[in-house]
mmCIF file of the N, C-alpha and C atoms, coordinates in Angstrom:
data_MODEL
# 
_entry.id   MODEL 
# 
loop_
_atom_site.group_PDB 
_atom_site.id 
_atom_site.type_symbol 
_atom_site.label_atom_id 
_atom_site.label_alt_id 
_atom_site.label_comp_id 
_atom_site.label_asym_id 
_atom_site.label_entity_id 
_atom_site.label_seq_id 
_atom_site.pdbx_PDB_ins_code 
_atom_site.Cartn_x 
_atom_site.Cartn_y 
_atom_site.Cartn_z 
_atom_site.occupancy 
_atom_site.B_iso_or_equiv 
_atom_site.pdbx_formal_charge 
_atom_site.auth_seq_id 
_atom_site.auth_comp_id 
_atom_site.auth_asym_id 
_atom_site.auth_atom_id 
_atom_site.pdbx_PDB_model_num 
ATOM 1   N N  . MET A 1 1  ? 1.035   -1.107 -0.066 1.00 0.00 ? 1  MET A N  1 
ATOM 2   C CA . MET A 1 1  ? 0.181   0.025  -0.039 1.00 0.00 ? 1  MET A CA 1 
ATOM 3   C C  . MET A 1 1  ? 0.805   1.370  -0.061 1.00 0.00 ? 1  MET A C  1 
ATOM 4   N N  . THR A 1 2  ? 0.482   2.089  -0.962 1.00 0.00 ? 2  THR A N  1 
ATOM 5   C CA . THR A 1 2  ? 1.524   3.416  -0.983 1.00 0.00 ? 2  THR A CA 1 
ATOM 6   C C  . THR A 1 2  ? 1.025   4.214  0.227  1.00 0.00 ? 2  THR A C  1 
ATOM 7   N N  . ASN A 1 3  ? 1.801   5.318  0.390  1.00 0.00 ? 3  ASN A N  1 
ATOM 8   C CA . ASN A 1 3  ? 1.556   6.154  1.524  1.00 0.00 ? 3  ASN A CA 1 
ATOM 9   C C  . ASN A 1 3  ? 0.253   7.009  0.827  1.00 0.00 ? 3  ASN A C  1 
ATOM 10  N N  . GLU A 1 4  ? 0.115   7.313  -0.236 1.00 0.00 ? 4  GLU A N  1 
ATOM 11  C CA . GLU A 1 4  ? -1.382  8.033  -0.633 1.00 0.00 ? 4  GLU A CA 1 
ATOM 12  C C  . GLU A 1 4  ? -2.391  7.125  -0.334 1.00 0.00 ? 4  GLU A C  1 
ATOM 13  N N  . GLU A 1 5  ? -2.158  5.778  -0.640 1.00 0.00 ? 5  GLU A N  1 
ATOM 14  C CA . GLU A 1 5  ? -3.513  4.934  -0.196 1.00 0.00 ? 5  GLU A CA 1 
ATOM 15  C C  . GLU A 1 5  ? -3.646  4.858  1.315  1.00 0.00 ? 5  GLU A C  1 
ATOM 16  N N  . ILE A 1 6  ? -2.631  4.877  1.870  1.00 0.00 ? 6  ILE A N  1 
ATOM 17  C CA . ILE A 1 6  ? -2.625  4.782  3.585  1.00 0.00 ? 6  ILE A CA 1 
ATOM 18  C C  . ILE A 1 6  ? -3.677  6.066  3.972  1.00 0.00 ? 6  ILE A C  1 
ATOM 19  N N  . ILE A 1 7  ? -3.013  7.303  3.425  1.00 0.00 ? 7  ILE A N  1 
ATOM 20  C CA . ILE A 1 7  ? -4.026  8.560  3.742  1.00 0.00 ? 7  ILE A CA 1 
ATOM 21  C C  . ILE A 1 7  ? -5.221  8.448  3.700  1.00 0.00 ? 7  ILE A C  1 
ATOM 22  N N  . GLU A 1 8  ? -5.534  8.173  2.129  1.00 0.00 ? 8  GLU A N  1 
ATOM 23  C CA . GLU A 1 8  ? -6.949  8.063  1.889  1.00 0.00 ? 8  GLU A CA 1 
ATOM 24  C C  . GLU A 1 8  ? -7.729  7.227  2.866  1.00 0.00 ? 8  GLU A C  1 
ATOM 25  N N  . LYS A 1 9  ? -7.149  5.733  3.160  1.00 0.00 ? 9  LYS A N  1 
ATOM 26  C CA . LYS A 1 9  ? -7.793  4.969  3.831  1.00 0.00 ? 9  LYS A CA 1 
ATOM 27  C C  . LYS A 1 9  ? -8.330  5.646  5.065  1.00 0.00 ? 9  LYS A C  1 
ATOM 28  N N  . ILE A 1 10 ? -7.342  6.175  5.904  1.00 0.00 ? 10 ILE A N  1 
ATOM 29  C CA . ILE A 1 10 ? -7.404  6.933  7.119  1.00 0.00 ? 10 ILE A CA 1 
ATOM 30  C C  . ILE A 1 10 ? -8.476  7.953  7.148  1.00 0.00 ? 10 ILE A C  1 
ATOM 31  N N  . ARG A 1 11 ? -8.533  9.017  6.109  1.00 0.00 ? 11 ARG A N  1 
ATOM 32  C CA . ARG A 1 11 ? -9.258  9.742  5.834  1.00 0.00 ? 11 ARG A CA 1 
ATOM 33  C C  . ARG A 1 11 ? -10.842 9.344  5.657  1.00 0.00 ? 11 ARG A C  1 
ATOM 34  N N  . THR A 1 12 ? -10.950 8.254  4.834  1.00 0.00 ? 12 THR A N  1 
ATOM 35  C CA . THR A 1 12 ? -12.066 7.798  4.669  1.00 0.00 ? 12 THR A CA 1 
ATOM 36  C C  . THR A 1 12 ? -12.798 7.012  5.978  1.00 0.00 ? 12 THR A C  1 
ATOM 37  N N  . THR A 1 13 ? -11.889 6.227  6.520  1.00 0.00 ? 13 THR A N  1 
ATOM 38  C CA . THR A 1 13 ? -12.173 5.566  7.680  1.00 0.00 ? 13 THR A CA 1 
ATOM 39  C C  . THR A 1 13 ? -12.653 6.616  8.844  1.00 0.00 ? 13 THR A C  1 
ATOM 40  N N  . LEU A 1 14 ? -11.923 7.678  9.171  1.00 0.00 ? 14 LEU A N  1 
ATOM 41  C CA . LEU A 1 14 ? -12.125 8.619  9.918  1.00 0.00 ? 14 LEU A CA 1 
ATOM 42  C C  . LEU A 1 14 ? -13.653 9.329  9.709  1.00 0.00 ? 14 LEU A C  1 
ATOM 43  N N  . ALA A 1 15 ? -13.484 9.734  8.555  1.00 0.00 ? 15 ALA A N  1 
ATOM 44  C CA . ALA A 1 15 ? -14.946 10.461 8.051  1.00 0.00 ? 15 ALA A CA 1 
ATOM 45  C C  . ALA A 1 15 ? -16.282 9.698  8.402  1.00 0.00 ? 15 ALA A C  1 
ATOM 46  N N  . GLU A 1 16 ? -16.089 8.380  8.209  1.00 0.00 ? 16 GLU A N  1 
ATOM 47  C CA . GLU A 1 16 ? -17.300 7.450  8.271  1.00 0.00 ? 16 GLU A CA 1 
ATOM 48  C C  . GLU A 1 16 ? -17.351 7.093  9.800  1.00 0.00 ? 16 GLU A C  1 
ATOM 49  N N  . GLU A 1 17 ? -16.196 6.982  10.577 1.00 0.00 ? 17 GLU A N  1 
ATOM 50  C CA . GLU A 1 17 ? -16.570 6.436  12.090 1.00 0.00 ? 17 GLU A CA 1 
ATOM 51  C C  . GLU A 1 17 ? -17.047 7.758  12.904 1.00 0.00 ? 17 GLU A C  1 
ATOM 52  N N  . PHE A 1 18 ? -16.593 8.910  12.547 1.00 0.00 ? 18 PHE A N  1 
ATOM 53  C CA . PHE A 1 18 ? -16.941 10.254 13.429 1.00 0.00 ? 18 PHE A CA 1 
ATOM 54  C C  . PHE A 1 18 ? -17.768 11.142 12.676 1.00 0.00 ? 18 PHE A C  1 
ATOM 55  N N  . GLU A 1 19 ? -18.381 10.446 11.403 1.00 0.00 ? 19 GLU A N  1 
ATOM 56  C CA . GLU A 1 19 ? -19.466 11.386 10.860 1.00 0.00 ? 19 GLU A CA 1 
ATOM 57  C C  . GLU A 1 19 ? -19.071 12.829 10.438 1.00 0.00 ? 19 GLU A C  1 
ATOM 58  N N  . VAL A 1 20 ? -18.089 12.848 9.942  1.00 0.00 ? 20 VAL A N  1 
ATOM 59  C CA . VAL A 1 20 ? -17.785 14.256 9.435  1.00 0.00 ? 20 VAL A CA 1 
ATOM 60  C C  . VAL A 1 20 ? -17.497 14.280 7.829  1.00 0.00 ? 20 VAL A C  1 
ATOM 61  N N  . ASP A 1 21 ? -17.452 15.178 7.421  1.00 0.00 ? 21 ASP A N  1 
ATOM 62  C CA . ASP A 1 21 ? -17.219 15.396 5.969  1.00 0.00 ? 21 ASP A CA 1 
ATOM 63  C C  . ASP A 1 21 ? -15.862 15.133 5.733  1.00 0.00 ? 21 ASP A C  1 
ATOM 64  N N  . ILE A 1 22 ? -15.641 14.379 4.901  1.00 0.00 ? 22 ILE A N  1 
ATOM 65  C CA . ILE A 1 22 ? -13.981 13.948 4.200  1.00 0.00 ? 22 ILE A CA 1 
ATOM 66  C C  . ILE A 1 22 ? -13.184 14.890 4.088  1.00 0.00 ? 22 ILE A C  1 
ATOM 67  N N  . ASP A 1 23 ? -13.902 16.369 3.515  1.00 0.00 ? 23 ASP A N  1 
ATOM 68  C CA . ASP A 1 23 ? -13.239 17.421 3.089  1.00 0.00 ? 23 ASP A CA 1 
ATOM 69  C C  . ASP A 1 23 ? -12.580 18.236 4.264  1.00 0.00 ? 23 ASP A C  1 
ATOM 70  N N  . VAL A 1 24 ? -13.302 18.036 5.486  1.00 0.00 ? 24 VAL A N  1 
ATOM 71  C CA . VAL A 1 24 ? -12.508 18.547 6.670  1.00 0.00 ? 24 VAL A CA 1 
ATOM 72  C C  . VAL A 1 24 ? -11.299 17.968 7.176  1.00 0.00 ? 24 VAL A C  1 
ATOM 73  N N  . ILE A 1 25 ? -11.102 16.699 6.760  1.00 0.00 ? 25 ILE A N  1 
ATOM 74  C CA . ILE A 1 25 ? -9.850  15.997 7.158  1.00 0.00 ? 25 ILE A CA 1 
ATOM 75  C C  . ILE A 1 25 ? -8.791  16.436 6.195  1.00 0.00 ? 25 ILE A C  1 
ATOM 76  N N  . GLN A 1 26 ? -8.019  17.415 6.606  1.00 0.00 ? 26 GLN A N  1 
ATOM 77  C CA . GLN A 1 26 ? -6.832  18.101 5.916  1.00 0.00 ? 26 GLN A CA 1 
ATOM 78  C C  . GLN A 1 26 ? -5.527  17.949 6.792  1.00 0.00 ? 26 GLN A C  1 
ATOM 79  N N  . PRO A 1 27 ? -4.513  17.806 6.106  1.00 0.00 ? 27 PRO A N  1 
ATOM 80  C CA . PRO A 1 27 ? -3.101  17.550 6.688  1.00 0.00 ? 27 PRO A CA 1 
ATOM 81  C C  . PRO A 1 27 ? -2.844  18.396 7.943  1.00 0.00 ? 27 PRO A C  1 
ATOM 82  N N  . ASP A 1 28 ? -3.227  19.863 7.713  1.00 0.00 ? 28 ASP A N  1 
ATOM 83  C CA . ASP A 1 28 ? -2.587  20.745 8.743  1.00 0.00 ? 28 ASP A CA 1 
ATOM 84  C C  . ASP A 1 28 ? -3.666  20.884 9.714  1.00 0.00 ? 28 ASP A C  1 
ATOM 85  N N  . ALA A 1 29 ? -4.989  20.309 9.638  1.00 0.00 ? 29 ALA A N  1 
ATOM 86  C CA . ALA A 1 29 ? -6.035  20.706 10.421 1.00 0.00 ? 29 ALA A CA 1 
ATOM 87  C C  . ALA A 1 29 ? -5.916  19.782 11.714 1.00 0.00 ? 29 ALA A C  1 
ATOM 88  N N  . PRO A 1 30 ? -6.251  20.413 12.862 1.00 0.00 ? 30 PRO A N  1 
ATOM 89  C CA . PRO A 1 30 ? -6.173  19.827 14.237 1.00 0.00 ? 30 PRO A CA 1 
ATOM 90  C C  . PRO A 1 30 ? -7.087  18.581 14.384 1.00 0.00 ? 30 PRO A C  1 
ATOM 91  N N  . LEU A 1 31 ? -6.459  17.413 14.763 1.00 0.00 ? 31 LEU A N  1 
ATOM 92  C CA . LEU A 1 31 ? -7.208  16.166 14.691 1.00 0.00 ? 31 LEU A CA 1 
ATOM 93  C C  . LEU A 1 31 ? -8.273  16.110 15.805 1.00 0.00 ? 31 LEU A C  1 
ATOM 94  N N  . MET A 1 32 ? -7.997  16.490 17.054 1.00 0.00 ? 32 MET A N  1 
ATOM 95  C CA . MET A 1 32 ? -9.031  16.329 18.108 1.00 0.00 ? 32 MET A CA 1 
ATOM 96  C C  . MET A 1 32 ? -10.188 17.448 17.934 1.00 0.00 ? 32 MET A C  1 
ATOM 97  N N  . GLU A 1 33 ? -10.032 18.655 17.416 1.00 0.00 ? 33 GLU A N  1 
ATOM 98  C CA . GLU A 1 33 ? -10.948 19.486 17.190 1.00 0.00 ? 33 GLU A CA 1 
ATOM 99  C C  . GLU A 1 33 ? -11.925 19.295 16.285 1.00 0.00 ? 33 GLU A C  1 
ATOM 100 N N  . THR A 1 34 ? -11.224 18.939 15.016 1.00 0.00 ? 34 THR A N  1 
ATOM 101 C CA . THR A 1 34 ? -11.983 18.730 13.945 1.00 0.00 ? 34 THR A CA 1 
ATOM 102 C C  . THR A 1 34 ? -13.011 17.557 13.898 1.00 0.00 ? 34 THR A C  1 
ATOM 103 N N  . LEU A 1 35 ? -12.399 16.446 14.688 1.00 0.00 ? 35 LEU A N  1 
ATOM 104 C CA . LEU A 1 35 ? -13.368 15.153 14.761 1.00 0.00 ? 35 LEU A CA 1 
ATOM 105 C C  . LEU A 1 35 ? -14.139 15.364 16.196 1.00 0.00 ? 35 LEU A C  1 
ATOM 106 N N  . GLU A 1 36 ? -13.908 16.687 16.755 1.00 0.00 ? 36 GLU A N  1 
ATOM 107 C CA . GLU A 1 36 ? -14.474 16.829 18.066 1.00 0.00 ? 36 GLU A CA 1 
ATOM 108 C C  . GLU A 1 36 ? -14.400 15.284 18.976 1.00 0.00 ? 36 GLU A C  1 
ATOM 109 N N  . LEU A 1 37 ? -13.045 15.122 19.316 1.00 0.00 ? 37 LEU A N  1 
ATOM 110 C CA . LEU A 1 37 ? -12.940 13.844 20.087 1.00 0.00 ? 37 LEU A CA 1 
ATOM 111 C C  . LEU A 1 37 ? -12.789 14.104 21.423 1.00 0.00 ? 37 LEU A C  1 
ATOM 112 N N  . ASP A 1 38 ? -13.123 13.172 22.324 1.00 0.00 ? 38 ASP A N  1 
ATOM 113 C CA . ASP A 1 38 ? -12.855 13.224 23.845 1.00 0.00 ? 38 ASP A CA 1 
ATOM 114 C C  . ASP A 1 38 ? -12.211 11.881 24.071 1.00 0.00 ? 38 ASP A C  1 
ATOM 115 N N  . SER A 1 39 ? -11.859 11.552 25.215 1.00 0.00 ? 39 SER A N  1 
ATOM 116 C CA . SER A 1 39 ? -11.120 10.563 25.456 1.00 0.00 ? 39 SER A CA 1 
ATOM 117 C C  . SER A 1 39 ? -11.719 8.970  25.292 1.00 0.00 ? 39 SER A C  1 
ATOM 118 N N  . LEU A 1 40 ? -12.856 8.785  25.106 1.00 0.00 ? 40 LEU A N  1 
ATOM 119 C CA . LEU A 1 40 ? -13.449 7.517  24.847 1.00 0.00 ? 40 LEU A CA 1 
ATOM 120 C C  . LEU A 1 40 ? -13.450 7.597  23.286 1.00 0.00 ? 40 LEU A C  1 
ATOM 121 N N  . ASP A 1 41 ? -13.415 8.486  22.564 1.00 0.00 ? 41 ASP A N  1 
ATOM 122 C CA . ASP A 1 41 ? -13.338 8.731  21.146 1.00 0.00 ? 41 ASP A CA 1 
ATOM 123 C C  . ASP A 1 41 ? -11.786 8.352  20.815 1.00 0.00 ? 41 ASP A C  1 
ATOM 124 N N  . LEU A 1 42 ? -10.749 8.587  21.470 1.00 0.00 ? 42 LEU A N  1 
ATOM 125 C CA . LEU A 1 42 ? -9.420  8.229  21.324 1.00 0.00 ? 42 LEU A CA 1 
ATOM 126 C C  . LEU A 1 42 ? -9.270  6.666  21.367 1.00 0.00 ? 42 LEU A C  1 
ATOM 127 N N  . VAL A 1 43 ? -10.124 6.375  22.346 1.00 0.00 ? 43 VAL A N  1 
ATOM 128 C CA . VAL A 1 43 ? -9.967  4.501  22.460 1.00 0.00 ? 43 VAL A CA 1 
ATOM 129 C C  . VAL A 1 43 ? -10.690 4.015  21.178 1.00 0.00 ? 43 VAL A C  1 
ATOM 130 N N  . ASP A 1 44 ? -11.782 4.762  20.590 1.00 0.00 ? 44 ASP A N  1 
ATOM 131 C CA . ASP A 1 44 ? -12.212 4.044  19.229 1.00 0.00 ? 44 ASP A CA 1 
ATOM 132 C C  . ASP A 1 44 ? -11.220 4.245  18.273 1.00 0.00 ? 44 ASP A C  1 
ATOM 133 N N  . MET A 1 45 ? -10.619 5.579  18.223 1.00 0.00 ? 45 MET A N  1 
ATOM 134 C CA . MET A 1 45 ? -9.570  5.751  17.149 1.00 0.00 ? 45 MET A CA 1 
ATOM 135 C C  . MET A 1 45 ? -8.680  4.624  17.268 1.00 0.00 ? 45 MET A C  1 
ATOM 136 N N  . VAL A 1 46 ? -7.772  4.434  18.201 1.00 0.00 ? 46 VAL A N  1 
ATOM 137 C CA . VAL A 1 46 ? -6.980  3.040  18.545 1.00 0.00 ? 46 VAL A CA 1 
ATOM 138 C C  . VAL A 1 46 ? -7.574  1.910  18.314 1.00 0.00 ? 46 VAL A C  1 
ATOM 139 N N  . VAL A 1 47 ? -8.635  1.566  18.389 1.00 0.00 ? 47 VAL A N  1 
ATOM 140 C CA . VAL A 1 47 ? -9.018  0.343  17.852 1.00 0.00 ? 47 VAL A CA 1 
ATOM 141 C C  . VAL A 1 47 ? -9.296  0.371  16.627 1.00 0.00 ? 47 VAL A C  1 
ATOM 142 N N  . LEU A 1 48 ? -9.678  1.379  15.934 1.00 0.00 ? 48 LEU A N  1 
ATOM 143 C CA . LEU A 1 48 ? -9.822  1.605  14.459 1.00 0.00 ? 48 LEU A CA 1 
ATOM 144 C C  . LEU A 1 48 ? -8.304  1.286  13.564 1.00 0.00 ? 48 LEU A C  1 
ATOM 145 N N  . VAL A 1 49 ? -7.237  1.899  14.127 1.00 0.00 ? 49 VAL A N  1 
ATOM 146 C CA . VAL A 1 49 ? -6.161  1.798  13.747 1.00 0.00 ? 49 VAL A CA 1 
ATOM 147 C C  . VAL A 1 49 ? -5.661  0.332  13.664 1.00 0.00 ? 49 VAL A C  1 
ATOM 148 N N  . GLU A 1 50 ? -5.538  -0.268 15.027 1.00 0.00 ? 50 GLU A N  1 
ATOM 149 C CA . GLU A 1 50 ? -5.630  -1.529 14.979 1.00 0.00 ? 50 GLU A CA 1 
ATOM 150 C C  . GLU A 1 50 ? -6.038  -2.510 14.194 1.00 0.00 ? 50 GLU A C  1 
ATOM 151 N N  . LYS A 1 51 ? -7.414  -2.603 13.871 1.00 0.00 ? 51 LYS A N  1 
ATOM 152 C CA . LYS A 1 51 ? -8.088  -3.200 13.261 1.00 0.00 ? 51 LYS A CA 1 
ATOM 153 C C  . LYS A 1 51 ? -7.642  -2.892 11.598 1.00 0.00 ? 51 LYS A C  1 
ATOM 154 N N  . ASN A 1 52 ? -7.763  -1.955 11.077 1.00 0.00 ? 52 ASN A N  1 
ATOM 155 C CA . ASN A 1 52 ? -7.580  -1.463 9.649  1.00 0.00 ? 52 ASN A CA 1 
ATOM 156 C C  . ASN A 1 52 ? -6.115  -1.606 9.340  1.00 0.00 ? 52 ASN A C  1 
ATOM 157 N N  . PHE A 1 53 ? -5.121  -1.447 10.384 1.00 0.00 ? 53 PHE A N  1 
ATOM 158 C CA . PHE A 1 53 ? -3.705  -1.116 9.663  1.00 0.00 ? 53 PHE A CA 1 
ATOM 159 C C  . PHE A 1 53 ? -2.963  -2.498 10.283 1.00 0.00 ? 53 PHE A C  1 
ATOM 160 N N  . GLY A 1 54 ? -3.417  -3.179 11.329 1.00 0.00 ? 54 GLY A N  1 
ATOM 161 C CA . GLY A 1 54 ? -2.754  -4.316 11.887 1.00 0.00 ? 54 GLY A CA 1 
ATOM 162 C C  . GLY A 1 54 ? -1.655  -4.104 12.829 1.00 0.00 ? 54 GLY A C  1 
ATOM 163 N N  . PHE A 1 55 ? -1.455  -3.034 13.583 1.00 0.00 ? 55 PHE A N  1 
ATOM 164 C CA . PHE A 1 55 ? -0.497  -3.005 14.470 1.00 0.00 ? 55 PHE A CA 1 
ATOM 165 C C  . PHE A 1 55 ? -1.205  -2.419 15.817 1.00 0.00 ? 55 PHE A C  1 
ATOM 166 N N  . ASN A 1 56 ? -0.364  -2.349 16.753 1.00 0.00 ? 56 ASN A N  1 
ATOM 167 C CA . ASN A 1 56 ? -1.098  -1.846 18.142 1.00 0.00 ? 56 ASN A CA 1 
ATOM 168 C C  . ASN A 1 56 ? -0.699  -0.473 18.244 1.00 0.00 ? 56 ASN A C  1 
ATOM 169 N N  . VAL A 1 57 ? -1.343  0.466  18.989 1.00 0.00 ? 57 VAL A N  1 
ATOM 170 C CA . VAL A 1 57 ? -1.248  1.650  19.209 1.00 0.00 ? 57 VAL A CA 1 
ATOM 171 C C  . VAL A 1 57 ? -1.126  2.172  20.754 1.00 0.00 ? 57 VAL A C  1 
ATOM 172 N N  . THR A 1 58 ? 0.017   2.810  21.264 1.00 0.00 ? 58 THR A N  1 
ATOM 173 C CA . THR A 1 58 ? -0.283  2.890  22.885 1.00 0.00 ? 58 THR A CA 1 
ATOM 174 C C  . THR A 1 58 ? -0.511  4.503  22.944 1.00 0.00 ? 58 THR A C  1 
ATOM 175 N N  . GLY A 1 59 ? -0.740  4.701  24.152 1.00 0.00 ? 59 GLY A N  1 
ATOM 176 C CA . GLY A 1 59 ? -1.227  6.157  24.351 1.00 0.00 ? 59 GLY A CA 1 
ATOM 177 C C  . GLY A 1 59 ? 0.138   6.913  24.166 1.00 0.00 ? 59 GLY A C  1 
ATOM 178 N N  . GLN A 1 60 ? 1.186   6.689  24.340 1.00 0.00 ? 60 GLN A N  1 
ATOM 179 C CA . GLN A 1 60 ? 2.436   7.241  24.079 1.00 0.00 ? 60 GLN A CA 1 
ATOM 180 C C  . GLN A 1 60 ? 2.484   7.299  22.638 1.00 0.00 ? 60 GLN A C  1 
ATOM 181 N N  . ASP A 1 61 ? 1.938   6.855  21.861 1.00 0.00 ? 61 ASP A N  1 
ATOM 182 C CA . ASP A 1 61 ? 2.090   6.868  20.290 1.00 0.00 ? 61 ASP A CA 1 
ATOM 183 C C  . ASP A 1 61 ? 1.269   8.298  19.938 1.00 0.00 ? 61 ASP A C  1 
ATOM 184 N N  . PHE A 1 62 ? 0.330   8.557  20.910 1.00 0.00 ? 62 PHE A N  1 
ATOM 185 C CA . PHE A 1 62 ? -0.638  9.727  20.277 1.00 0.00 ? 62 PHE A CA 1 
ATOM 186 C C  . PHE A 1 62 ? -0.224  10.596 21.233 1.00 0.00 ? 62 PHE A C  1 
ATOM 187 N N  . ALA A 1 63 ? 0.894   10.847 22.155 1.00 0.00 ? 63 ALA A N  1 
ATOM 188 C CA . ALA A 1 63 ? 1.008   11.845 22.941 1.00 0.00 ? 63 ALA A CA 1 
ATOM 189 C C  . ALA A 1 63 ? 1.326   13.251 22.024 1.00 0.00 ? 63 ALA A C  1 
ATOM 190 N N  . GLY A 1 64 ? 2.138   12.970 21.002 1.00 0.00 ? 64 GLY A N  1 
ATOM 191 C CA . GLY A 1 64 ? 2.509   13.835 20.133 1.00 0.00 ? 64 GLY A CA 1 
ATOM 192 C C  . GLY A 1 64 ? 1.640   14.323 18.819 1.00 0.00 ? 64 GLY A C  1 
ATOM 193 N N  . ILE A 1 65 ? 0.377   13.673 18.779 1.00 0.00 ? 65 ILE A N  1 
ATOM 194 C CA . ILE A 1 65 ? -0.302  13.743 17.560 1.00 0.00 ? 65 ILE A CA 1 
ATOM 195 C C  . ILE A 1 65 ? -1.229  15.088 17.816 1.00 0.00 ? 65 ILE A C  1 
ATOM 196 N N  . LYS A 1 66 ? -0.840  16.159 16.885 1.00 0.00 ? 66 LYS A N  1 
ATOM 197 C CA . LYS A 1 66 ? -1.760  17.430 17.131 1.00 0.00 ? 66 LYS A CA 1 
ATOM 198 C C  . LYS A 1 66 ? -2.659  17.508 15.682 1.00 0.00 ? 66 LYS A C  1 
ATOM 199 N N  . THR A 1 67 ? -2.036  17.233 14.667 1.00 0.00 ? 67 THR A N  1 
ATOM 200 C CA . THR A 1 67 ? -2.795  17.390 13.349 1.00 0.00 ? 67 THR A CA 1 
ATOM 201 C C  . THR A 1 67 ? -2.919  15.833 12.549 1.00 0.00 ? 67 THR A C  1 
ATOM 202 N N  . PHE A 1 68 ? -3.892  16.131 11.561 1.00 0.00 ? 68 PHE A N  1 
ATOM 203 C CA . PHE A 1 68 ? -3.859  14.757 10.722 1.00 0.00 ? 68 PHE A CA 1 
ATOM 204 C C  . PHE A 1 68 ? -2.344  14.398 10.120 1.00 0.00 ? 68 PHE A C  1 
ATOM 205 N N  . GLN A 1 69 ? -1.894  15.258 9.797  1.00 0.00 ? 69 GLN A N  1 
ATOM 206 C CA . GLN A 1 69 ? -0.554  14.973 9.234  1.00 0.00 ? 69 GLN A CA 1 
ATOM 207 C C  . GLN A 1 69 ? 0.323   14.158 10.163 1.00 0.00 ? 69 GLN A C  1 
ATOM 208 N N  . ASP A 1 70 ? 0.077   14.706 11.448 1.00 0.00 ? 70 ASP A N  1 
ATOM 209 C CA . ASP A 1 70 ? 1.045   13.734 12.461 1.00 0.00 ? 70 ASP A CA 1 
ATOM 210 C C  . ASP A 1 70 ? 0.455   12.368 12.765 1.00 0.00 ? 70 ASP A C  1 
ATOM 211 N N  . PHE A 1 71 ? -0.866  12.203 12.524 1.00 0.00 ? 71 PHE A N  1 
ATOM 212 C CA . PHE A 1 71 ? -1.679  10.866 12.805 1.00 0.00 ? 71 PHE A CA 1 
ATOM 213 C C  . PHE A 1 71 ? -1.009  10.019 11.355 1.00 0.00 ? 71 PHE A C  1 
ATOM 214 N N  . TYR A 1 72 ? -1.057  10.847 10.254 1.00 0.00 ? 72 TYR A N  1 
ATOM 215 C CA . TYR A 1 72 ? -0.761  9.918  8.684  1.00 0.00 ? 72 TYR A CA 1 
ATOM 216 C C  . TYR A 1 72 ? 0.587   9.598  9.302  1.00 0.00 ? 72 TYR A C  1 
ATOM 217 N N  . ASN A 1 73 ? 1.393   10.440 9.529  1.00 0.00 ? 73 ASN A N  1 
ATOM 218 C CA . ASN A 1 73 ? 2.879   10.052 9.764  1.00 0.00 ? 73 ASN A CA 1 
ATOM 219 C C  . ASN A 1 73 ? 3.038   8.735  10.680 1.00 0.00 ? 73 ASN A C  1 
ATOM 220 N N  . LEU A 1 74 ? 2.448   8.859  11.666 1.00 0.00 ? 74 LEU A N  1 
ATOM 221 C CA . LEU A 1 74 ? 2.579   7.629  12.701 1.00 0.00 ? 74 LEU A CA 1 
ATOM 222 C C  . LEU A 1 74 ? 1.986   6.545  12.302 1.00 0.00 ? 74 LEU A C  1 
ATOM 223 N N  . VAL A 1 75 ? 1.048   6.321  11.521 1.00 0.00 ? 75 VAL A N  1 
ATOM 224 C CA . VAL A 1 75 ? 0.746   5.371  10.663 1.00 0.00 ? 75 VAL A CA 1 
ATOM 225 C C  . VAL A 1 75 ? 1.428   4.913  9.660  1.00 0.00 ? 75 VAL A C  1 
ATOM 226 N N  . ILE A 1 76 ? 1.715   5.711  9.040  1.00 0.00 ? 76 ILE A N  1 
ATOM 227 C CA . ILE A 1 76 ? 2.883   5.184  7.823  1.00 0.00 ? 76 ILE A CA 1 
ATOM 228 C C  . ILE A 1 76 ? 4.162   4.677  8.614  1.00 0.00 ? 76 ILE A C  1 
ATOM 229 N N  . THR A 1 77 ? 4.750   5.417  9.611  1.00 0.00 ? 77 THR A N  1 
ATOM 230 C CA . THR A 1 77 ? 5.946   4.911  10.187 1.00 0.00 ? 77 THR A CA 1 
ATOM 231 C C  . THR A 1 77 ? 5.898   3.502  10.684 1.00 0.00 ? 77 THR A C  1 
ATOM 232 N N  . ARG A 1 78 ? 4.670   3.114  11.386 1.00 0.00 ? 78 ARG A N  1 
ATOM 233 C CA . ARG A 1 78 ? 4.551   2.142  12.078 1.00 0.00 ? 78 ARG A CA 1 
ATOM 234 C C  . ARG A 1 78 ? 4.304   0.773  11.181 1.00 0.00 ? 78 ARG A C  1 
ATOM 235 N N  . MET A 1 79 ? 3.531   0.962  9.828  1.00 0.00 ? 79 MET A N  1 
ATOM 236 C CA . MET A 1 79 ? 3.241   0.156  8.874  1.00 0.00 ? 79 MET A CA 1 
ATOM 237 C C  . MET A 1 79 ? 4.690   -0.157 8.204  1.00 0.00 ? 79 MET A C  1 
ATOM 238 N N  . GLN A 1 80 ? 5.646   0.731  8.203  1.00 0.00 ? 80 GLN A N  1 
ATOM 239 C CA . GLN A 1 80 ? 6.955   0.529  7.404  1.00 0.00 ? 80 GLN A CA 1 
ATOM 240 C C  . GLN A 1 80 ? 7.725   -0.367 8.548  1.00 0.00 ? 80 GLN A C  1 
ATOM 241 N N  . GLU A 1 81 ? 7.482   -0.116 9.879  1.00 0.00 ? 81 GLU A N  1 
ATOM 242 C CA . GLU A 1 81 ? 8.390   -0.911 10.872 1.00 0.00 ? 81 GLU A CA 1 
ATOM 243 C C  . GLU A 1 81 ? 7.659   -2.307 10.903 1.00 0.00 ? 81 GLU A C  1 
ATOM 244 N N  . THR A 1 82 ? 6.320   -2.687 10.740 1.00 0.00 ? 82 THR A N  1 
ATOM 245 C CA . THR A 1 82 ? 5.944   -4.021 10.825 1.00 0.00 ? 82 THR A CA 1 
ATOM 246 C C  . THR A 1 82 ? 6.064   -4.709 9.490  1.00 0.00 ? 82 THR A C  1 
ATOM 247 N N  . LYS A 1 83 ? 6.810   -4.029 8.478  1.00 0.00 ? 83 LYS A N  1 
ATOM 248 C CA . LYS A 1 83 ? 7.062   -4.954 7.039  1.00 0.00 ? 83 LYS A CA 1 
ATOM 249 C C  . LYS A 1 83 ? 7.860   -5.984 7.419  1.00 0.00 ? 83 LYS A C  1 
# 
């Protein structure tokens, strides 16, 4: 899967799960505010990542995530590590 395919899968999955317009999911947009996430939603997001991309995510992984680009980078990096 290419980086572009990974990003598109993330965007589609998040838009569906959190019921937002896919167009608001932009690289520099703030993740928490755009998706209106609370701590329980973060747990859902972790489960989504694990289910859709096949690797475990820790709270520490999410510590530095501010934007969608940060999230994309996390997923892409972890997928490369698991190859």
